[in-house]
Gaussian input, Z-matrix of N, CA and C with variables (Angstrom, degrees):
# hf/3-21g

backbone

0 1
 N
 C     1     B1
 C     2     B2     1     A1
 N     3     B3     2     A2     1     D1
 C     4     B4     3     A3     2     D2
 C     5     B5     4     A4     3     D3
 N     6     B6     5     A5     4     D4
 C     7     B7     6     A6     5     D5
 C     8     B8     7     A7     6     D6
 N     9     B9     8     A8     7     D7
 C    10    B10     9     A9     8     D8
 C    11    B11    10    A10     9     D9
 N    12    B12    11    A11    10    D10
 C    13    B13    12    A12    11    D11
 C    14    B14    13    A13    12    D12
 N    15    B15    14    A14    13    D13
 C    16    B16    15    A15    14    D14
 C    17    B17    16    A16    15    D15
 N    18    B18    17    A17    16    D16
 C    19    B19    18    A18    17    D17
 C    20    B20    19    A19    18    D18
 N    21    B21    20    A20    19    D19
 C    22    B22    21    A21    20    D20
 C    23    B23    22    A22    21    D21
 N    24    B24    23    A23    22    D22
 C    25    B25    24    A24    23    D23
 C    26    B26    25    A25    24    D24
 N    27    B27    26    A26    25    D25
 C    28    B28    27    A27    26    D26
 C    29    B29    28    A28    27    D27
 N    30    B30    29    A29    28    D28
 C    31    B31    30    A30    29    D29
 C    32    B32    31    A31    30    D30
 N    33    B33    32    A32    31    D31
 C    34    B34    33    A33    32    D32
 C    35    B35    34    A34    33    D33
 N    36    B36    35    A35    34    D34
 C    37    B37    36    A36    35    D35
 C    38    B38    37    A37    36    D36
 N    39    B39    38    A38    37    D37
 C    40    B40    39    A39    38    D38
 C    41    B41    40    A40    39    D39
 N    42    B42    41    A41    40    D40
 C    43    B43    42    A42    41    D41
 C    44    B44    43    A43    42    D42
 N    45    B45    44    A44    43    D43
 C    46    B46    45    A45    44    D44
 C    47    B47    46    A46    45    D45
 N    48    B48    47    A47    46    D46
 C    49    B49    48    A48    47    D47
 C    50    B50    49    A49    48    D48
 N    51    B51    50    A50    49    D49
 C    52    B52    51    A51    50    D50
 C    53    B53    52    A52    51    D51
 N    54    B54    53    A53    52    D52
 C    55    B55    54    A54    53    D53
 C    56    B56    55    A55    54    D54
 N    57    B57    56    A56    55    D55
 C    58    B58    57    A57    56    D56
 C    59    B59    58    A58    57    D57
 N    60    B60    59    A59    58    D58
 C    61    B61    60    A60    59    D59
 C    62    B62    61    A61    60    D60
 N    63    B63    62    A62    61    D61
 C    64    B64    63    A63    62    D62
 C    65    B65    64    A64    63    D63
 N    66    B66    65    A65    64    D64
 C    67    B67    66    A66    65    D65
 C    68    B68    67    A67    66    D66
 N    69    B69    68    A68    67    D67
 C    70    B70    69    A69    68    D68
 C    71    B71    70    A70    69    D69
 N    72    B72    71    A71    70    D70
 C    73    B73    72    A72    71    D71
 C    74    B74    73    A73    72    D72
 N    75    B75    74    A74    73    D73
 C    76    B76    75    A75    74    D74
 C    77    B77    76    A76    75    D75
 N    78    B78    77    A77    76    D76
 C    79    B79    78    A78    77    D77
 C    80    B80    79    A79    78    D78
 N    81    B81    80    A80    79    D79
 C    82    B82    81    A81    80    D80
 C    83    B83    82    A82    81    D81
 N    84    B84    83    A83    82    D82
 C    85    B85    84    A84    83    D83
 C    86    B86    85    A85    84    D84
 N    87    B87    86    A86    85    D85
 C    88    B88    87    A87    86    D86
 C    89    B89    88    A88    87    D87
 N    90    B90    89    A89    88    D88
 C    91    B91    90    A90    89    D89
 C    92    B92    91    A91    90    D90
 N    93    B93    92    A92    91    D91
 C    94    B94    93    A93    92    D92
 C    95    B95    94    A94    93    D93
 N    96    B96    95    A95    94    D94
 C    97    B97    96    A96    95    D95
 C    98    B98    97    A97    96    D96
 N    99    B99    98    A98    97    D97
 C   100   B100    99    A99    98    D98
 C   101   B101   100   A100    99    D99
 N   102   B102   101   A101   100   D100
 C   103   B103   102   A102   101   D101
 C   104   B104   103   A103   102   D102
 N   105   B105   104   A104   103   D103
 C   106   B106   105   A105   104   D104
 C   107   B107   106   A106   105   D105
 N   108   B108   107   A107   106   D106
 C   109   B109   108   A108   107   D107
 C   110   B110   109   A109   108   D108
 N   111   B111   110   A110   109   D109
 C   112   B112   111   A111   110   D110
 C   113   B113   112   A112   111   D111
 N   114   B114   113   A113   112   D112
 C   115   B115   114   A114   113   D113
 C   116   B116   115   A115   114   D114
 N   117   B117   116   A116   115   D115
 C   118   B118   117   A117   116   D116
 C   119   B119   118   A118   117   D117
 N   120   B120   119   A119   118   D118
 C   121   B121   120   A120   119   D119
 C   122   B122   121   A121   120   D120
 N   123   B123   122   A122   121   D121
 C   124   B124   123   A123   122   D122
 C   125   B125   124   A124   123   D123
 N   126   B126   125   A125   124   D124
 C   127   B127   126   A126   125   D125
 C   128   B128   127   A127   126   D126
 N   129   B129   128   A128   127   D127
 C   130   B130   129   A129   128   D128
 C   131   B131   130   A130   129   D129
 N   132   B132   131   A131   130   D130
 C   133   B133   132   A132   131   D131
 C   134   B134   133   A133   132   D132
 N   135   B135   134   A134   133   D133
 C   136   B136   135   A135   134   D134
 C   137   B137   136   A136   135   D135
 N   138   B138   137   A137   136   D136
 C   139   B139   138   A138   137   D137
 C   140   B140   139   A139   138   D138
 N   141   B141   140   A140   139   D139
 C   142   B142   141   A141   140   D140
 C   143   B143   142   A142   141   D141
 N   144   B144   143   A143   142   D142
 C   145   B145   144   A144   143   D143
 C   146   B146   145   A145   144   D144
 N   147   B147   146   A146   145   D145
 C   148   B148   147   A147   146   D146
 C   149   B149   148   A148   147   D147
 N   150   B150   149   A149   148   D148
 C   151   B151   150   A150   149   D149
 C   152   B152   151   A151   150   D150
 N   153   B153   152   A152   151   D151
 C   154   B154   153   A153   152   D152
 C   155   B155   154   A154   153   D153
 N   156   B156   155   A155   154   D154
 C   157   B157   156   A156   155   D155
 C   158   B158   157   A157   156   D156
 N   159   B159   158   A158   157   D157
 C   160   B160   159   A159   158   D158
 C   161   B161   160   A160   159   D159
 N   162   B162   161   A161   160   D160
 C   163   B163   162   A162   161   D161
 C   164   B164   163   A163   162   D162
 N   165   B165   164   A164   163   D163
 C   166   B166   165   A165   164   D164
 C   167   B167   166   A166   165   D165
 N   168   B168   167   A167   166   D166
 C   169   B169   168   A168   167   D167
 C   170   B170   169   A169   168   D168
 N   171   B171   170   A170   169   D169
 C   172   B172   171   A171   170   D170
 C   173   B173   172   A172   171   D171
 N   174   B174   173   A173   172   D172
 C   175   B175   174   A174   173   D173
 C   176   B176   175   A175   174   D174
 N   177   B177   176   A176   175   D175
 C   178   B178   177   A177   176   D176
 C   179   B179   178   A178   177   D177
 N   180   B180   179   A179   178   D178
 C   181   B181   180   A180   179   D179
 C   182   B182   181   A181   180   D180
 N   183   B183   182   A182   181   D181
 C   184   B184   183   A183   182   D182
 C   185   B185   184   A184   183   D183
 N   186   B186   185   A185   184   D184
 C   187   B187   186   A186   185   D185
 C   188   B188   187   A187   186   D186
 N   189   B189   188   A188   187   D187
 C   190   B190   189   A189   188   D188
 C   191   B191   190   A190   189   D189
 N   192   B192   191   A191   190   D190
 C   193   B193   192   A192   191   D191
 C   194   B194   193   A193   192   D192
 N   195   B195   194   A194   193   D193
 C   196   B196   195   A195   194   D194
 C   197   B197   196   A196   195   D195
 N   198   B198   197   A197   196   D196
 C   199   B199   198   A198   197   D197
 C   200   B200   199   A199   198   D198
 N   201   B201   200   A200   199   D199
 C   202   B202   201   A201   200   D200
 C   203   B203   202   A202   201   D201
 N   204   B204   203   A203   202   D202
 C   205   B205   204   A204   203   D203
 C   206   B206   205   A205   204   D204
 N   207   B207   206   A206   205   D205
 C   208   B208   207   A207   206   D206
 C   209   B209   208   A208   207   D207
 N   210   B210   209   A209   208   D208
 C   211   B211   210   A210   209   D209
 C   212   B212   211   A211   210   D210
 N   213   B213   212   A212   211   D211
 C   214   B214   213   A213   212   D212
 C   215   B215   214   A214   213   D213
 N   216   B216   215   A215   214   D214
 C   217   B217   216   A216   215   D215
 C   218   B218   217   A217   216   D216
 N   219   B219   218   A218   217   D217
 C   220   B220   219   A219   218   D218
 C   221   B221   220   A220   219   D219
 N   222   B222   221   A221   220   D220
 C   223   B223   222   A222   221   D221
 C   224   B224   223   A223   222   D222
 N   225   B225   224   A224   223   D223
 C   226   B226   225   A225   224   D224
 C   227   B227   226   A226   225   D225
 N   228   B228   227   A227   226   D226
 C   229   B229   228   A228   227   D227
 C   230   B230   229   A229   228   D228
 N   231   B231   230   A230   229   D229
 C   232   B232   231   A231   230   D230
 C   233   B233   232   A232   231   D231
 N   234   B234   233   A233   232   D232
 C   235   B235   234   A234   233   D233
 C   236   B236   235   A235   234   D234
 N   237   B237   236   A236   235   D235
 C   238   B238   237   A237   236   D236
 C   239   B239   238   A238   237   D237
 N   240   B240   239   A239   238   D238
 C   241   B241   240   A240   239   D239
 C   242   B242   241   A241   240   D240
 N   243   B243   242   A242   241   D241
 C   244   B244   243   A243   242   D242
 C   245   B245   244   A244   243   D243
 N   246   B246   245   A245   244   D244
 C   247   B247   246   A246   245   D245
 C   248   B248   247   A247   246   D246
 N   249   B249   248   A248   247   D247
 C   250   B250   249   A249   248   D248
 C   251   B251   250   A250   249   D249
 N   252   B252   251   A251   250   D250
 C   253   B253   252   A252   251   D251
 C   254   B254   253   A253   252   D252
 N   255   B255   254   A254   253   D253
 C   256   B256   255   A255   254   D254
 C   257   B257   256   A256   255   D255
 N   258   B258   257   A257   256   D256
 C   259   B259   258   A258   257   D257
 C   260   B260   259   A259   258   D258
 N   261   B261   260   A260   259   D259
 C   262   B262   261   A261   260   D260
 C   263   B263   262   A262   261   D261
 N   264   B264   263   A263   262   D262
 C   265   B265   264   A264   263   D263
 C   266   B266   265   A265   264   D264
 N   267   B267   266   A266   265   D265
 C   268   B268   267   A267   266   D266
 C   269   B269   268   A268   267   D267
 N   270   B270   269   A269   268   D268
 C   271   B271   270   A270   269   D269
 C   272   B272   271   A271   270   D270
 N   273   B273   272   A272   271   D271
 C   274   B274   273   A273   272   D272
 C   275   B275   274   A274   273   D273
 N   276   B276   275   A275   274   D274
 C   277   B277   276   A276   275   D275
 C   278   B278   277   A277   276   D276
 N   279   B279   278   A278   277   D277
 C   280   B280   279   A279   278   D278
 C   281   B281   280   A280   279   D279

   B1=1.4415
   B2=1.5216
   B3=1.3336
   B4=1.4589
   B5=1.5103
   B6=1.3049
   B7=1.4568
   B8=1.5146
   B9=1.3274
   B10=1.4584
   B11=1.5253
   B12=1.3128
   B13=1.4593
   B14=1.5276
   B15=1.3344
   B16=1.4633
   B17=1.5260
   B18=1.3233
   B19=1.4612
   B20=1.5287
   B21=1.3198
   B22=1.4637
   B23=1.5315
   B24=1.3264
   B25=1.4623
   B26=1.5276
   B27=1.3246
   B28=1.4642
   B29=1.5297
   B30=1.3260
   B31=1.4631
   B32=1.5276
   B33=1.3389
   B34=1.4620
   B35=1.5271
   B36=1.3275
   B37=1.4703
   B38=1.5204
   B39=1.3307
   B40=1.4615
   B41=1.5302
   B42=1.3168
   B43=1.4635
   B44=1.5231
   B45=1.3314
   B46=1.4609
   B47=1.5201
   B48=1.3062
   B49=1.4626
   B50=1.5272
   B51=1.3326
   B52=1.4660
   B53=1.5275
   B54=1.3141
   B55=1.4594
   B56=1.5265
   B57=1.3188
   B58=1.4587
   B59=1.5253
   B60=1.3147
   B61=1.4602
   B62=1.5248
   B63=1.3298
   B64=1.4643
   B65=1.5259
   B66=1.3268
   B67=1.4584
   B68=1.5284
   B69=1.3212
   B70=1.4632
   B71=1.5256
   B72=1.3290
   B73=1.4571
   B74=1.5351
   B75=1.3236
   B76=1.4640
   B77=1.5299
   B78=1.3416
   B79=1.4601
   B80=1.5324
   B81=1.3220
   B82=1.4662
   B83=1.5258
   B84=1.3334
   B85=1.4612
   B86=1.5263
   B87=1.3291
   B88=1.4624
   B89=1.5191
   B90=1.3138
   B91=1.4604
   B92=1.5250
   B93=1.3233
   B94=1.4659
   B95=1.5312
   B96=1.3255
   B97=1.4648
   B98=1.5285
   B99=1.3074
   B100=1.4720
   B101=1.5322
   B102=1.3073
   B103=1.4643
   B104=1.5266
   B105=1.3322
   B106=1.4660
   B107=1.5279
   B108=1.3239
   B109=1.4669
   B110=1.5244
   B111=1.3293
   B112=1.4802
   B113=1.5178
   B114=1.3255
   B115=1.4626
   B116=1.5295
   B117=1.3274
   B118=1.4687
   B119=1.5282
   B120=1.3302
   B121=1.4648
   B122=1.5263
   B123=1.3100
   B124=1.4591
   B125=1.5248
   B126=1.3091
   B127=1.4553
   B128=1.5221
   B129=1.3132
   B130=1.4564
   B131=1.5231
   B132=1.3301
   B133=1.4614
   B134=1.5268
   B135=1.3216
   B136=1.4614
   B137=1.5201
   B138=1.3049
   B139=1.4546
   B140=1.5205
   B141=1.2912
   B142=1.4565
   B143=1.5134
   B144=1.3004
   B145=1.4600
   B146=1.5167
   B147=1.3235
   B148=1.4519
   B149=1.5129
   B150=1.3124
   B151=1.4646
   B152=1.5192
   B153=1.3168
   B154=1.4537
   B155=1.5186
   B156=1.3134
   B157=1.4589
   B158=1.5183
   B159=1.3190
   B160=1.4673
   B161=1.5192
   B162=1.3215
   B163=1.4614
   B164=1.5372
   B165=1.3401
   B166=1.4684
   B167=1.5261
   B168=1.3471
   B169=1.4726
   B170=1.5266
   B171=1.3353
   B172=1.4630
   B173=1.5224
   B174=1.3201
   B175=1.4633
   B176=1.5254
   B177=1.3295
   B178=1.4669
   B179=1.5281
   B180=1.3219
   B181=1.4577
   B182=1.5258
   B183=1.3138
   B184=1.4646
   B185=1.5245
   B186=1.3363
   B187=1.4716
   B188=1.5249
   B189=1.3391
   B190=1.4636
   B191=1.5210
   B192=1.3262
   B193=1.4697
   B194=1.5223
   B195=1.3388
   B196=1.4549
   B197=1.5164
   B198=1.3197
   B199=1.4668
   B200=1.5366
   B201=1.3404
   B202=1.4650
   B203=1.5285
   B204=1.3268
   B205=1.4631
   B206=1.5151
   B207=1.3282
   B208=1.4618
   B209=1.5191
   B210=1.3320
   B211=1.4593
   B212=1.5207
   B213=1.3349
   B214=1.4613
   B215=1.5237
   B216=1.3367
   B217=1.4682
   B218=1.5226
   B219=1.3203
   B220=1.4737
   B221=1.5287
   B222=1.3328
   B223=1.4670
   B224=1.5264
   B225=1.3303
   B226=1.4624
   B227=1.5291
   B228=1.3436
   B229=1.4681
   B230=1.5212
   B231=1.3185
   B232=1.4559
   B233=1.5274
   B234=1.3310
   B235=1.4650
   B236=1.5228
   B237=1.3356
   B238=1.4601
   B239=1.5204
   B240=1.3148
   B241=1.4569
   B242=1.5291
   B243=1.3304
   B244=1.4575
   B245=1.5304
   B246=1.3087
   B247=1.4615
   B248=1.5292
   B249=1.3435
   B250=1.4736
   B251=1.5330
   B252=1.3314
   B253=1.4530
   B254=1.5132
   B255=1.3432
   B256=1.4664
   B257=1.5261
   B258=1.3274
   B259=1.4607
   B260=1.5287
   B261=1.3206
   B262=1.4561
   B263=1.5177
   B264=1.3231
   B265=1.4705
   B266=1.5156
   B267=1.3367
   B268=1.4667
   B269=1.5123
   B270=1.3337
   B271=1.4622
   B272=1.5093
   B273=1.3167
   B274=1.4587
   B275=1.5236
   B276=1.3166
   B277=1.4674
   B278=1.5189
   B279=1.3158
   B280=1.4811
   B281=1.4572
   A1=108.92
   A2=116.06
   A3=120.57
   A4=108.77
   A5=115.74
   A6=121.14
   A7=108.32
   A8=116.32
   A9=120.14
   A10=109.59
   A11=115.64
   A12=122.92
   A13=107.21
   A14=116.80
   A15=121.19
   A16=111.60
   A17=117.90
   A18=120.11
   A19=110.97
   A20=116.58
   A21=120.33
   A22=110.44
   A23=117.17
   A24=120.67
   A25=110.75
   A26=117.02
   A27=120.33
   A28=110.65
   A29=115.68
   A30=119.68
   A31=111.03
   A32=116.20
   A33=120.15
   A34=111.41
   A35=117.50
   A36=120.37
   A37=110.08
   A38=116.49
   A39=119.84
   A40=111.82
   A41=117.38
   A42=121.45
   A43=112.95
   A44=117.61
   A45=122.01
   A46=108.86
   A47=116.58
   A48=122.09
   A49=114.28
   A50=119.87
   A51=118.43
   A52=113.76
   A53=118.10
   A54=120.27
   A55=110.25
   A56=116.74
   A57=120.89
   A58=113.14
   A59=117.19
   A60=121.78
   A61=108.54
   A62=116.91
   A63=120.64
   A64=112.63
   A65=117.77
   A66=120.50
   A67=112.57
   A68=118.19
   A69=120.46
   A70=110.42
   A71=115.01
   A72=118.00
   A73=109.93
   A74=118.13
   A75=121.35
   A76=113.28
   A77=117.46
   A78=119.73
   A79=110.52
   A80=117.14
   A81=120.62
   A82=110.40
   A83=117.34
   A84=120.59
   A85=110.44
   A86=116.20
   A87=120.74
   A88=110.05
   A89=116.67
   A90=120.94
   A91=110.76
   A92=117.36
   A93=121.47
   A94=111.30
   A95=115.90
   A96=119.44
   A97=110.30
   A98=117.68
   A99=121.10
   A100=110.74
   A101=117.53
   A102=121.10
   A103=109.85
   A104=116.78
   A105=120.43
   A106=109.92
   A107=117.51
   A108=121.24
   A109=110.28
   A110=117.00
   A111=120.16
   A112=112.02
   A113=116.83
   A114=120.77
   A115=113.38
   A116=117.12
   A117=121.03
   A118=110.30
   A119=116.32
   A120=119.18
   A121=111.04
   A122=115.12
   A123=120.15
   A124=110.48
   A125=115.09
   A126=122.39
   A127=107.87
   A128=116.43
   A129=120.12
   A130=108.68
   A131=117.86
   A132=118.59
   A133=111.29
   A134=115.47
   A135=120.62
   A136=108.99
   A137=116.52
   A138=121.51
   A139=107.54
   A140=115.77
   A141=119.98
   A142=111.66
   A143=113.75
   A144=120.55
   A145=108.10
   A146=115.08
   A147=119.55
   A148=108.39
   A149=116.51
   A150=122.66
   A151=108.06
   A152=115.28
   A153=119.67
   A154=108.40
   A155=116.13
   A156=121.17
   A157=108.77
   A158=115.90
   A159=120.04
   A160=111.20
   A161=116.58
   A162=120.48
   A163=111.99
   A164=117.04
   A165=121.61
   A166=109.10
   A167=117.69
   A168=119.88
   A169=114.68
   A170=118.81
   A171=120.96
   A172=112.59
   A173=117.10
   A174=121.53
   A175=108.89
   A176=115.80
   A177=120.86
   A178=107.56
   A179=115.57
   A180=122.19
   A181=109.43
   A182=116.11
   A183=121.01
   A184=107.20
   A185=117.52
   A186=119.14
   A187=112.57
   A188=118.24
   A189=121.39
   A190=111.46
   A191=116.53
   A192=120.07
   A193=113.25
   A194=117.21
   A195=121.13
   A196=114.78
   A197=117.55
   A198=120.91
   A199=110.60
   A200=117.46
   A201=120.30
   A202=111.53
   A203=116.09
   A204=122.38
   A205=108.53
   A206=115.65
   A207=119.42
   A208=108.89
   A209=115.22
   A210=121.55
   A211=107.59
   A212=117.35
   A213=120.24
   A214=112.86
   A215=117.60
   A216=120.09
   A217=109.06
   A218=116.84
   A219=121.05
   A220=113.12
   A221=119.11
   A222=121.09
   A223=112.07
   A224=116.13
   A225=121.65
   A226=110.20
   A227=115.74
   A228=121.08
   A229=107.86
   A230=115.56
   A231=120.56
   A232=110.41
   A233=116.10
   A234=121.23
   A235=111.45
   A236=116.72
   A237=122.73
   A238=108.32
   A239=117.06
   A240=121.08
   A241=108.19
   A242=118.16
   A243=120.08
   A244=113.40
   A245=117.76
   A246=120.84
   A247=112.61
   A248=117.50
   A249=120.01
   A250=113.32
   A251=118.42
   A252=121.45
   A253=115.59
   A254=118.03
   A255=120.59
   A256=110.49
   A257=116.04
   A258=122.65
   A259=107.66
   A260=117.13
   A261=122.48
   A262=112.49
   A263=117.81
   A264=120.58
   A265=114.66
   A266=117.62
   A267=120.15
   A268=111.76
   A269=116.01
   A270=121.95
   A271=109.79
   A272=116.44
   A273=121.37
   A274=111.81
   A275=114.88
   A276=121.65
   A277=107.05
   A278=115.07
   A279=119.83
   A280=111.48
   D1=143.77
   D2=175.12
   D3=-137.61
   D4=146.23
   D5=177.14
   D6=-84.24
   D7=132.45
   D8=179.85
   D9=-119.02
   D10=157.16
   D11=177.49
   D12=-84.01
   D13=103.99
   D14=-175.22
   D15=-63.15
   D16=-36.73
   D17=179.85
   D18=-64.85
   D19=-43.64
   D20=178.03
   D21=-65.56
   D22=-35.66
   D23=179.14
   D24=-65.42
   D25=-43.25
   D26=177.97
   D27=-59.23
   D28=-44.72
   D29=179.26
   D30=-61.59
   D31=-42.15
   D32=-178.77
   D33=-65.45
   D34=-38.87
   D35=178.55
   D36=-65.77
   D37=-42.08
   D38=-179.30
   D39=-66.11
   D40=-27.15
   D41=179.36
   D42=-84.94
   D43=-6.28
   D44=-178.78
   D45=-87.60
   D46=96.45
   D47=-175.71
   D48=-59.47
   D49=-38.89
   D50=-177.95
   D51=-58.90
   D52=-24.61
   D53=179.78
   D54=-63.00
   D55=-32.37
   D56=-177.35
   D57=-97.67
   D58=2.58
   D59=179.42
   D60=-76.68
   D61=114.82
   D62=-177.31
   D63=-72.50
   D64=-12.69
   D65=179.66
   D66=-83.40
   D67=-13.42
   D68=179.52
   D69=-83.18
   D70=147.41
   D71=177.03
   D72=-76.60
   D73=159.87
   D74=-177.02
   D75=-57.73
   D76=-34.22
   D77=178.87
   D78=-62.31
   D79=-44.56
   D80=-179.34
   D81=-64.12
   D82=-41.03
   D83=178.32
   D84=-61.88
   D85=-44.46
   D86=179.00
   D87=-62.24
   D88=-43.50
   D89=178.93
   D90=-59.96
   D91=-43.54
   D92=-179.61
   D93=-62.16
   D94=-41.69
   D95=178.55
   D96=-66.78
   D97=-39.73
   D98=178.96
   D99=-62.53
   D100=-37.59
   D101=177.31
   D102=-63.98
   D103=-42.42
   D104=178.07
   D105=-61.81
   D106=-43.25
   D107=179.21
   D108=-63.12
   D109=-44.60
   D110=179.09
   D111=-59.83
   D112=-31.53
   D113=-178.40
   D114=-94.25
   D115=6.66
   D116=-177.70
   D117=-63.89
   D118=141.55
   D119=179.07
   D120=-68.19
   D121=142.06
   D122=179.16
   D123=-90.21
   D124=161.53
   D125=-179.37
   D126=-120.85
   D127=134.20
   D128=175.25
   D129=-75.78
   D130=129.29
   D131=179.63
   D132=-66.35
   D133=142.76
   D134=177.84
   D135=-85.88
   D136=143.09
   D137=171.44
   D138=-125.28
   D139=144.02
   D140=-178.43
   D141=-146.38
   D142=-175.72
   D143=177.85
   D144=-138.79
   D145=149.07
   D146=174.16
   D147=-79.73
   D148=133.38
   D149=177.48
   D150=-117.72
   D151=154.30
   D152=174.02
   D153=-139.35
   D154=158.13
   D155=177.20
   D156=-120.08
   D157=156.48
   D158=178.40
   D159=-67.10
   D160=-30.71
   D161=-178.17
   D162=-65.38
   D163=-31.85
   D164=-178.81
   D165=-130.09
   D166=80.06
   D167=-174.08
   D168=-66.39
   D169=-21.59
   D170=-179.33
   D171=-96.29
   D172=9.36
   D173=-179.52
   D174=-117.42
   D175=132.68
   D176=172.64
   D177=-113.26
   D178=147.70
   D179=-178.00
   D180=-120.62
   D181=139.53
   D182=172.69
   D183=-78.23
   D184=126.93
   D185=-179.38
   D186=-77.46
   D187=-5.95
   D188=175.62
   D189=-85.24
   D190=-50.88
   D191=-175.61
   D192=-109.82
   D193=-14.29
   D194=178.24
   D195=81.09
   D196=4.14
   D197=-177.42
   D198=-69.28
   D199=132.07
   D200=178.52
   D201=-88.06
   D202=146.27
   D203=177.10
   D204=-136.57
   D205=137.65
   D206=177.46
   D207=-76.07
   D208=139.01
   D209=-177.64
   D210=-119.81
   D211=117.18
   D212=-176.19
   D213=-76.05
   D214=-30.42
   D215=174.34
   D216=-147.26
   D217=170.11
   D218=-172.38
   D219=-65.89
   D220=-19.38
   D221=-179.06
   D222=-99.13
   D223=1.63
   D224=-177.12
   D225=-87.19
   D226=77.59
   D227=177.61
   D228=-129.48
   D229=145.11
   D230=179.46
   D231=-88.84
   D232=154.24
   D233=175.47
   D234=-75.04
   D235=-22.85
   D236=179.85
   D237=-134.74
   D238=147.02
   D239=176.23
   D240=-71.01
   D241=124.80
   D242=179.11
   D243=-65.84
   D244=-19.78
   D245=-177.88
   D246=-86.69
   D247=-52.69
   D248=-173.69
   D249=-110.50
   D250=-8.95
   D251=177.75
   D252=82.89
   D253=7.41
   D254=-179.84
   D255=-61.81
   D256=139.92
   D257=177.12
   D258=-74.38
   D259=119.27
   D260=-175.50
   D261=-109.01
   D262=22.09
   D263=-174.47
   D264=-86.13
   D265=0.98
   D266=179.98
   D267=-81.40
   D268=-160.86
   D269=177.88
   D270=-59.67
   D271=142.25
   D272=-176.22
   D273=-118.60
   D274=154.33
   D275=171.53
   D276=-101.29
   D277=132.28
   D278=173.40
   D279=64.33

């Protein structure tokens, strides 16, 4: 499995003229789209850590995007940031 940039993929499909050619058979159109998908740029997965400050003990912050989240108890942390999708399963602060 590889992570791809969906926005770049959409642009690449729209720029592929054979997909919109009504003279091509459906198999050829499908093949052309599959080639575009195979050549889609990959995205490096983000990794982050939850941070907290003394001023706001019930708030944790994603160190990738900085988004704050309320934490009801000390074990209430997500494996991924709901805002930016960073993988938060590594070493944690606080």
